[in-house]
Legacy VTK file of the C-alpha trace (Angstrom):
# vtk DataFile Version 3.0
C-alpha trace
ASCII
DATASET POLYDATA
POINTS 575 float
36.175 -83.862 14.114
36.340 -84.508 10.309
35.356 -82.553 7.146
32.069 -84.592 7.005
30.634 -83.370 10.278
32.122 -79.810 10.566
28.761 -78.311 9.241
26.799 -80.056 12.058
28.576 -78.093 14.906
27.458 -74.788 16.496
27.884 -71.343 15.045
31.293 -70.686 16.654
32.580 -73.189 14.206
31.189 -71.247 11.267
34.684 -70.516 9.731
35.404 -74.164 9.628
32.248 -74.771 7.457
33.874 -72.898 4.613
36.703 -75.580 4.718
34.364 -78.423 5.196
32.390 -77.743 1.963
35.296 -78.503 -0.255
38.057 -81.014 0.461
40.611 -79.074 -1.559
40.359 -76.143 0.950
41.436 -78.362 3.796
44.168 -79.715 1.688
45.416 -76.236 0.842
45.213 -75.197 4.482
47.327 -78.200 5.420
49.873 -77.255 2.827
50.072 -73.659 4.018
50.690 -74.798 7.599
53.274 -77.228 6.428
55.020 -74.474 4.442
55.127 -72.248 7.492
56.525 -74.976 9.528
59.308 -75.689 7.066
60.151 -71.898 6.903
60.548 -71.942 10.723
62.704 -75.033 10.524
62.221 -78.393 12.183
64.801 -77.642 14.837
62.718 -74.872 16.390
59.790 -75.254 18.750
57.482 -73.173 16.543
58.376 -75.142 13.493
57.538 -78.514 15.300
54.300 -76.931 16.561
53.252 -75.898 13.073
54.164 -79.267 11.681
51.962 -80.900 14.465
49.147 -78.469 13.374
49.772 -79.581 9.739
49.475 -83.212 10.779
46.111 -82.405 12.518
44.635 -80.683 9.501
45.889 -83.473 7.271
44.136 -86.059 9.507
40.933 -84.107 9.027
41.353 -84.145 5.198
42.864 -87.624 4.881
40.942 -89.830 2.398
41.860 -93.215 3.835
39.446 -93.436 6.916
35.884 -92.367 6.344
34.615 -89.194 8.116
32.022 -90.842 10.302
34.400 -93.383 11.828
34.576 -93.196 15.592
37.903 -93.882 17.128
38.126 -96.300 19.940
40.485 -95.963 22.902
43.019 -98.216 21.342
42.946 -96.216 18.153
43.483 -92.984 20.080
46.489 -94.474 21.984
48.076 -95.688 18.788
47.503 -92.253 17.123
48.971 -90.490 20.064
52.045 -92.773 20.080
52.624 -92.222 16.382
52.271 -88.279 16.832
54.894 -88.440 19.704
57.228 -90.502 17.542
56.638 -88.164 14.632
57.646 -85.096 16.802
60.584 -86.697 18.547
62.136 -88.166 15.304
61.392 -85.136 13.210
64.368 -84.073 11.045
64.811 -82.834 7.476
65.354 -86.399 6.269
62.162 -87.612 7.960
60.411 -84.611 6.496
61.628 -85.507 2.975
60.160 -88.957 3.410
56.864 -87.454 4.734
56.705 -85.140 1.608
57.050 -88.140 -0.645
54.245 -90.021 1.240
52.076 -86.910 0.962
52.714 -86.590 -2.798
51.816 -90.301 -3.255
48.583 -90.064 -1.255
47.443 -86.855 -3.007
48.571 -88.111 -6.344
46.487 -91.293 -5.777
43.428 -88.972 -5.221
44.066 -87.239 -8.534
44.121 -90.595 -10.332
40.780 -91.390 -8.882
39.210 -88.324 -10.568
37.963 -88.503 -14.129
37.201 -84.838 -14.836
40.075 -82.435 -15.443
38.550 -79.838 -13.068
38.432 -82.320 -10.258
42.121 -83.351 -10.848
43.475 -79.765 -10.852
43.734 -79.162 -7.082
45.435 -82.497 -6.501
47.860 -81.843 -9.373
48.814 -78.433 -8.074
49.306 -79.933 -4.497
51.569 -82.625 -5.863
53.568 -79.947 -7.742
53.937 -77.984 -4.573
55.176 -80.924 -2.589
57.626 -81.899 -5.302
59.051 -78.341 -5.497
59.194 -78.140 -1.678
60.979 -81.434 -1.555
63.679 -80.348 -4.040
63.964 -76.648 -3.057
63.506 -76.560 0.748
64.117 -80.071 2.227
66.801 -81.801 0.202
69.303 -78.957 0.106
69.349 -79.171 3.938
69.860 -82.920 3.841
72.878 -83.202 1.566
76.128 -82.773 3.429
77.677 -80.319 0.923
76.807 -76.707 0.343
74.147 -76.028 -2.305
75.084 -73.089 -4.513
71.458 -72.609 -5.654
70.076 -72.349 -2.067
69.609 -68.472 -2.092
67.435 -68.872 -5.196
65.507 -71.668 -3.624
64.887 -69.579 -0.542
63.482 -66.716 -2.607
61.148 -69.160 -4.441
60.050 -70.644 -1.105
59.032 -67.212 0.144
57.183 -66.146 -3.011
56.130 -68.840 -5.443
55.503 -71.909 -3.208
53.095 -70.086 -0.799
51.211 -68.729 -3.789
50.890 -72.229 -5.117
49.473 -73.516 -1.805
47.123 -70.627 -1.544
45.781 -71.320 -5.160
45.047 -74.951 -4.009
43.059 -73.623 -1.038
41.178 -70.971 -2.915
40.470 -73.023 -6.064
36.731 -73.401 -6.498
35.461 -76.940 -6.314
34.252 -78.893 -9.431
30.443 -78.936 -9.829
30.443 -82.590 -10.991
32.859 -85.150 -9.540
33.055 -88.778 -10.284
35.239 -89.503 -7.282
33.800 -91.217 -4.334
34.747 -89.429 -1.114
37.797 -91.182 0.362
38.769 -93.024 -2.891
42.418 -93.101 -3.952
44.330 -95.196 -6.435
46.746 -97.013 -4.150
48.788 -98.431 -7.066
49.311 -95.078 -8.561
50.216 -93.649 -5.167
52.833 -96.207 -4.557
54.242 -95.675 -8.091
54.513 -91.963 -7.522
56.219 -92.421 -4.213
58.737 -94.712 -5.755
59.391 -92.400 -8.676
60.142 -89.630 -6.188
62.294 -91.794 -4.045
64.321 -93.072 -6.963
64.798 -89.554 -8.347
66.050 -88.390 -4.994
68.412 -91.321 -4.502
69.577 -90.952 -8.058
70.379 -87.337 -7.500
72.366 -88.186 -4.350
74.180 -90.947 -6.270
75.201 -88.570 -9.068
76.402 -86.019 -6.494
78.620 -88.476 -4.611
79.839 -90.708 -7.453
80.255 -88.006 -10.237
80.885 -85.045 -7.870
78.122 -83.058 -9.711
76.488 -79.978 -8.331
73.183 -80.424 -6.533
71.006 -78.814 -9.312
72.819 -80.681 -12.152
72.781 -83.978 -10.319
69.001 -83.493 -9.568
68.203 -82.593 -13.140
70.230 -85.525 -14.453
68.346 -87.975 -12.182
65.028 -86.416 -13.216
65.882 -86.780 -16.898
67.020 -90.412 -16.355
63.792 -91.263 -14.631
61.806 -89.544 -17.361
63.613 -91.500 -20.002
63.065 -94.813 -18.243
59.295 -93.973 -17.825
59.116 -93.057 -21.559
60.682 -96.280 -22.577
58.402 -98.315 -20.364
55.346 -96.272 -21.728
56.437 -97.018 -25.254
56.908 -100.667 -24.582
53.670 -100.931 -22.633
51.245 -99.164 -24.983
50.076 -101.602 -27.771
49.105 -98.866 -30.358
52.582 -97.239 -31.001
54.396 -100.278 -32.251
56.124 -101.186 -28.997
56.728 -104.770 -27.757
53.302 -104.609 -26.053
54.409 -105.354 -22.500
50.961 -104.289 -21.246
49.287 -107.017 -23.275
51.808 -109.621 -22.139
51.326 -108.544 -18.555
47.589 -108.678 -18.853
47.711 -112.148 -20.335
49.966 -113.433 -17.713
48.682 -111.630 -14.690
47.308 -113.938 -11.994
48.353 -116.907 -14.069
50.281 -119.792 -12.525
52.024 -121.378 -15.574
48.827 -121.502 -17.619
47.354 -118.226 -18.878
43.651 -117.515 -19.060
43.665 -117.629 -22.900
45.348 -121.017 -22.849
42.787 -122.338 -20.360
39.976 -121.196 -22.555
41.566 -122.855 -25.556
41.985 -126.074 -23.467
38.309 -125.911 -22.513
37.203 -125.326 -26.038
39.175 -128.289 -27.405
37.926 -130.541 -24.610
34.314 -129.401 -25.095
34.484 -130.559 -28.757
35.579 -134.102 -27.784
33.492 -134.574 -24.676
29.823 -135.559 -25.128
28.620 -135.180 -21.572
29.187 -132.655 -18.780
30.888 -135.199 -16.591
33.339 -136.184 -19.364
34.046 -132.545 -19.920
34.744 -131.911 -16.214
36.911 -135.031 -15.955
39.159 -134.148 -18.947
39.402 -130.451 -18.066
40.299 -131.109 -14.483
43.113 -133.408 -15.526
44.497 -130.475 -17.591
44.834 -128.577 -14.261
47.701 -130.921 -13.302
49.922 -128.803 -15.584
49.637 -125.896 -13.179
52.633 -125.775 -10.826
51.720 -126.743 -7.333
48.529 -128.705 -8.230
48.901 -132.336 -7.258
45.288 -133.554 -7.835
41.742 -133.031 -6.923
38.141 -134.158 -6.819
35.230 -132.828 -8.874
31.526 -133.325 -8.410
28.513 -132.579 -10.740
24.839 -133.601 -10.778
25.865 -136.123 -13.512
28.591 -137.726 -11.471
31.962 -137.254 -9.791
35.609 -138.348 -10.182
39.149 -137.799 -8.982
42.383 -136.844 -10.755
45.995 -136.847 -9.627
47.074 -137.527 -6.117
46.263 -136.030 -2.758
48.364 -133.366 -0.875
48.394 -131.694 2.533
46.627 -128.516 1.393
43.095 -128.684 -0.100
40.974 -125.836 -1.484
37.314 -126.348 -2.328
35.699 -124.236 -5.196
32.013 -124.237 -5.941
30.537 -122.593 -9.015
27.071 -123.226 -10.701
26.574 -126.739 -9.530
30.281 -127.724 -9.996
32.422 -128.443 -7.035
36.174 -128.884 -7.529
38.583 -129.671 -4.658
42.172 -129.049 -5.523
45.087 -130.618 -3.618
48.126 -128.292 -3.474
51.649 -128.664 -2.251
51.417 -125.279 -0.337
48.759 -122.800 0.529
47.897 -120.592 -2.524
48.207 -116.751 -2.372
45.049 -114.658 -2.701
45.881 -113.907 -6.337
46.264 -117.629 -7.167
43.037 -118.528 -5.335
41.208 -115.984 -7.416
42.762 -117.489 -10.540
41.642 -120.971 -9.560
38.098 -119.584 -8.887
38.026 -118.017 -12.252
39.099 -121.255 -14.055
36.512 -123.286 -12.230
33.852 -120.715 -13.042
34.701 -121.015 -16.722
34.591 -124.811 -16.451
31.248 -124.558 -14.796
29.848 -122.398 -17.682
31.175 -124.928 -20.298
29.560 -127.769 -18.309
26.258 -125.891 -18.183
26.323 -125.264 -21.941
27.005 -128.889 -22.546
24.081 -129.795 -20.279
21.857 -127.380 -22.121
22.866 -128.934 -25.438
21.915 -132.341 -24.237
18.518 -130.904 -22.994
18.023 -129.314 -26.464
18.804 -132.641 -28.137
16.282 -134.381 -25.854
13.692 -131.625 -26.610
14.271 -132.018 -30.353
13.753 -135.778 -30.002
10.471 -135.252 -27.975
9.358 -132.714 -30.630
9.895 -135.134 -33.377
7.887 -137.743 -31.414
5.101 -135.090 -30.761
4.948 -134.021 -34.323
4.780 -137.653 -35.565
2.116 -138.438 -33.089
0.084 -135.326 -34.021
0.337 -136.183 -37.775
-0.770 -139.738 -37.135
-3.645 -138.524 -34.955
-4.995 -136.412 -37.627
-4.612 -139.167 -40.243
-6.564 -141.456 -38.042
-9.132 -138.687 -37.472
-9.552 -138.262 -41.237
-9.936 -142.016 -41.654
-12.694 -142.119 -38.888
-14.374 -139.153 -40.688
-14.355 -141.277 -43.923
-15.761 -144.277 -42.136
-18.473 -142.190 -40.480
-19.410 -140.842 -43.922
-19.565 -144.313 -45.357
-21.632 -145.547 -42.484
-23.966 -142.614 -42.710
-24.472 -143.227 -46.425
-25.099 -146.929 -45.896
-27.667 -146.170 -43.195
-29.847 -144.072 -45.496
-33.194 -145.664 -46.349
-33.145 -144.767 -49.964
-29.761 -146.365 -50.572
-30.245 -149.570 -52.548
-28.028 -152.678 -52.154
-26.264 -152.436 -55.487
-25.149 -148.771 -55.037
-24.127 -149.594 -51.475
-21.935 -152.512 -52.722
-20.473 -150.324 -55.375
-19.662 -147.540 -52.816
-18.159 -149.949 -50.355
-16.037 -151.652 -53.030
-14.600 -148.320 -53.988
-14.035 -146.826 -50.603
-12.793 -149.706 -48.557
-9.604 -150.195 -50.619
-8.870 -146.512 -50.330
-9.355 -146.523 -46.527
-7.194 -149.591 -46.435
-4.388 -147.936 -48.362
-4.666 -144.839 -46.209
-4.469 -146.981 -42.988
-1.367 -148.834 -44.354
0.218 -145.495 -45.188
-0.474 -144.328 -41.620
1.115 -147.408 -40.188
4.106 -146.853 -42.408
4.576 -143.387 -40.990
4.496 -144.856 -37.548
7.357 -147.197 -38.457
9.248 -144.449 -40.212
8.617 -141.083 -38.546
10.447 -139.047 -41.192
8.242 -137.137 -43.598
7.129 -139.257 -46.517
4.819 -137.874 -49.199
3.291 -141.259 -49.883
2.302 -142.873 -53.124
1.002 -140.954 -56.090
-2.262 -141.888 -57.867
-3.900 -140.637 -61.123
-5.634 -137.332 -60.511
-8.958 -138.582 -62.093
-9.088 -141.661 -59.860
-8.406 -139.619 -56.737
-11.218 -137.150 -57.711
-13.684 -139.859 -58.170
-12.798 -141.359 -54.801
-13.091 -137.897 -53.116
-16.590 -137.142 -54.754
-17.816 -140.661 -53.572
-16.459 -140.065 -50.095
-18.016 -136.580 -49.478
-20.972 -136.803 -51.992
-23.452 -137.545 -49.230
-22.463 -134.481 -47.061
-24.075 -131.929 -49.459
-20.819 -130.743 -50.890
-20.726 -129.451 -54.425
-17.761 -130.766 -56.674
-16.560 -128.876 -59.627
-13.734 -130.110 -61.950
-12.279 -128.379 -65.032
-9.284 -128.574 -67.198
-7.215 -131.669 -68.045
-7.326 -134.312 -65.331
-5.921 -137.151 -67.357
-2.259 -137.892 -67.083
-1.669 -136.050 -63.870
-0.590 -137.889 -60.718
-0.806 -136.476 -57.163
0.103 -137.637 -53.727
-3.010 -139.193 -52.460
-2.193 -138.735 -48.697
-1.658 -135.040 -49.112
-4.623 -134.179 -51.190
-6.978 -136.509 -49.100
-5.767 -134.920 -45.795
-6.249 -131.423 -47.128
-9.753 -132.065 -48.467
-10.861 -134.050 -45.426
-9.719 -131.273 -42.999
-11.097 -128.438 -45.001
-14.478 -130.134 -45.711
-14.787 -131.102 -42.036
-14.089 -127.485 -40.943
-16.749 -126.226 -43.319
-19.282 -128.778 -42.067
-18.590 -127.692 -38.484
-19.209 -124.148 -39.720
-22.474 -125.245 -41.306
-23.881 -126.398 -37.988
-23.697 -122.792 -36.797
-25.024 -121.346 -40.195
-27.422 -123.803 -41.751
-27.651 -123.604 -45.490
-23.981 -122.924 -45.831
-22.788 -123.773 -49.362
-19.486 -125.810 -49.723
-17.724 -126.122 -53.078
-14.710 -128.301 -53.835
-13.035 -127.074 -57.019
-10.354 -128.869 -58.917
-8.513 -127.235 -61.904
-6.076 -129.204 -64.023
-3.669 -127.382 -66.290
-0.585 -128.322 -68.066
1.680 -129.664 -65.246
-0.164 -127.661 -62.678
-3.064 -128.885 -60.319
-4.990 -126.475 -58.174
-7.454 -127.573 -55.547
-9.790 -125.107 -53.849
-12.327 -125.604 -51.029
-14.664 -122.677 -50.683
-17.740 -121.747 -48.565
-20.013 -118.739 -48.694
-20.097 -118.085 -44.984
-18.645 -115.272 -42.846
-15.035 -114.325 -43.124
-12.545 -115.305 -40.385
-11.143 -112.754 -38.046
-7.813 -111.202 -39.361
-5.877 -112.397 -36.246
-7.010 -116.037 -36.863
-6.331 -115.828 -40.613
-2.778 -114.687 -39.980
-2.137 -117.704 -37.649
-3.590 -120.350 -39.888
-1.088 -122.840 -41.494
1.670 -121.124 -39.351
0.947 -122.203 -35.816
-1.755 -124.188 -33.881
-4.860 -122.022 -33.213
-7.503 -122.173 -30.542
-10.216 -124.756 -31.418
-13.420 -125.686 -29.499
-13.824 -129.100 -31.399
-10.161 -130.288 -31.361
-6.556 -129.483 -30.732
-6.492 -126.649 -33.284
-3.646 -128.293 -35.200
-5.401 -129.753 -38.241
-4.589 -127.040 -40.804
-1.110 -126.572 -39.345
-0.284 -130.261 -39.768
-1.725 -130.593 -43.325
0.049 -127.391 -44.343
3.314 -128.835 -43.147
2.519 -132.185 -44.902
1.774 -130.285 -48.069
4.996 -128.274 -47.815
7.109 -131.399 -47.350
5.463 -132.836 -50.601
6.231 -129.643 -52.624
2.805 -128.065 -52.353
1.497 -124.906 -50.681
-1.818 -124.512 -48.673
-2.963 -120.904 -48.452
-5.938 -118.749 -47.742
-6.751 -117.402 -51.171
-9.882 -115.376 -50.217
-11.154 -114.294 -46.834
-14.347 -112.109 -47.161
-17.966 -112.555 -46.388
-19.502 -114.942 -48.905
-16.218 -116.244 -50.254
-13.817 -118.029 -47.807
-11.534 -119.967 -49.974
-8.486 -122.295 -49.279
-6.124 -123.178 -52.148
-3.686 -126.031 -52.570
-1.193 -125.690 -55.403
2.346 -126.467 -56.194
4.868 -124.318 -54.332
7.032 -122.103 -56.441
10.746 -122.827 -56.056
12.757 -120.058 -54.469
LINES 1 576
575 0 1 2 3 4 5 6 7 8 9 10 11 12 13 14 15 16 17 18 19 20 21 22 23 24 25 26 27 28 29 30 31 32 33 34 35 36 37 38 39 40 41 42 43 44 45 46 47 48 49 50 51 52 53 54 55 56 57 58 59 60 61 62 63 64 65 66 67 68 69 70 71 72 73 74 75 76 77 78 79 80 81 82 83 84 85 86 87 88 89 90 91 92 93 94 95 96 97 98 99 100 101 102 103 104 105 106 107 108 109 110 111 112 113 114 115 116 117 118 119 120 121 122 123 124 125 126 127 128 129 130 131 132 133 134 135 136 137 138 139 140 141 142 143 144 145 146 147 148 149 150 151 152 153 154 155 156 157 158 159 160 161 162 163 164 165 166 167 168 169 170 171 172 173 174 175 176 177 178 179 180 181 182 183 184 185 186 187 188 189 190 191 192 193 194 195 196 197 198 199 200 201 202 203 204 205 206 207 208 209 210 211 212 213 214 215 216 217 218 219 220 221 222 223 224 225 226 227 228 229 230 231 232 233 234 235 236 237 238 239 240 241 242 243 244 245 246 247 248 249 250 251 252 253 254 255 256 257 258 259 260 261 262 263 264 265 266 267 268 269 270 271 272 273 274 275 276 277 278 279 280 281 282 283 284 285 286 287 288 289 290 291 292 293 294 295 296 297 298 299 300 301 302 303 304 305 306 307 308 309 310 311 312 313 314 315 316 317 318 319 320 321 322 323 324 325 326 327 328 329 330 331 332 333 334 335 336 337 338 339 340 341 342 343 344 345 346 347 348 349 350 351 352 353 354 355 356 357 358 359 360 361 362 363 364 365 366 367 368 369 370 371 372 373 374 375 376 377 378 379 380 381 382 383 384 385 386 387 388 389 390 391 392 393 394 395 396 397 398 399 400 401 402 403 404 405 406 407 408 409 410 411 412 413 414 415 416 417 418 419 420 421 422 423 424 425 426 427 428 429 430 431 432 433 434 435 436 437 438 439 440 441 442 443 444 445 446 447 448 449 450 451 452 453 454 455 456 457 458 459 460 461 462 463 464 465 466 467 468 469 470 471 472 473 474 475 476 477 478 479 480 481 482 483 484 485 486 487 488 489 490 491 492 493 494 495 496 497 498 499 500 501 502 503 504 505 506 507 508 509 510 511 512 513 514 515 516 517 518 519 520 521 522 523 524 525 526 527 528 529 530 531 532 533 534 535 536 537 538 539 540 541 542 543 544 545 546 547 548 549 550 551 552 553 554 555 556 557 558 559 560 561 562 563 564 565 566 567 568 569 570 571 572 573 574
């Protein structure tokens, strides 16, 4: 029966339910029975019986084995044997050791609590056990008479039972962060060692310096407190001490190579290594500096390799696609194996980042190829549009031979130059603005190229003396005019106007139509990203906007309302 299943039993066990609701009540009951046993003495049969009852209540409360655990036959036999040994060997010295163990276990439970209300019962129980150890048990262990023993007997009859009763009657905390059965084993061991050293120190002062019991005990306690104070001062990094805690944290689980040093080694190797396999090879060779590591073998998706020499003991570690087999002189401890696993994990993370960097480099290269191909595709598309316009003009019946010859003689050299520029971009994918031509010459060629499409051309200002990049202006006009012509197929009679304004050092080109305004969502995406298109890839304006930006110009939507949808190309203002 445990404290977890007391409430599930019949009504005759109703008094036990009061103890089962709160673990501190069982703990207090165990301490009261222990105190009664110590008052009767371990030599008497009643005292041993009470100590046996104390052991039973403690086993019900104990936080080590979970409450629902069912004991097998072997477990029952072992427990019975331990109880028999406990009773037969019971003495005041054994009881002193038992009180130290109890104080360590209960103190470990206190360290597992976060709230002050939850720690209070455990702290009071530890205080009771420490006082009982020094006032009731140890005075009966020392071979000399203790002058303070009558005072200790009075306190044992008045104060100590009241302290145990407070532990049992103390109300439980409403909110607890402690998992049932959880104790801090490291804190429990440290508390046990502190009590054991204090006890042995008191005995040493009594026998070596011939001090009275109380003086020797207080001296030992003060010496232990001073040692703990010095260690706390040296451990804590915020009070100007030597920062032993930081040194311990940096060196814990390290085998000659701390974790910070290993990270520094990985970072330096990552700078010099270009590929994940080179990084793994160089980093694994640095592991030979760890004592006990003779060599090993590593394997990645990019390749594999060996380092050092073989040894009788081999340990294989696998992390994120990286497999490292270490050859050791002797079998590693669990802490050292965990350290090796952590080192290999960090190496796997660095290899993964190096692999991602290479993938990003490849994606950047593919993106450059894609953007170059998309730009050339739209240049070829504009050239085909110009050739289609020229062929349509030549096929008109009213076109005479002289005008046709003049138009062809003007447009073919322009198309040839644009085709040559496109081939140059294919040979040199980097952004090139292209050659500049006089603004007036470009305007005449533009009017001749789109004059037969029903587009209205308006020029104002000073056009002489200005030079513009022909590829940029031609691509912008060709794309905008073609989009407007596609829009005219849905709305016959749509008016299209190409307007050129030349000012002092400033050229503004506008393409406007009197159709319906574009949706706001589409207007926000234009020139910033490819958009959905039914007649193409939806990248025309995006490409020409980038081409204009590389040449120092800016393509924007100047007006977007019904009857006035206007795109503007002008020189970008420097930031």
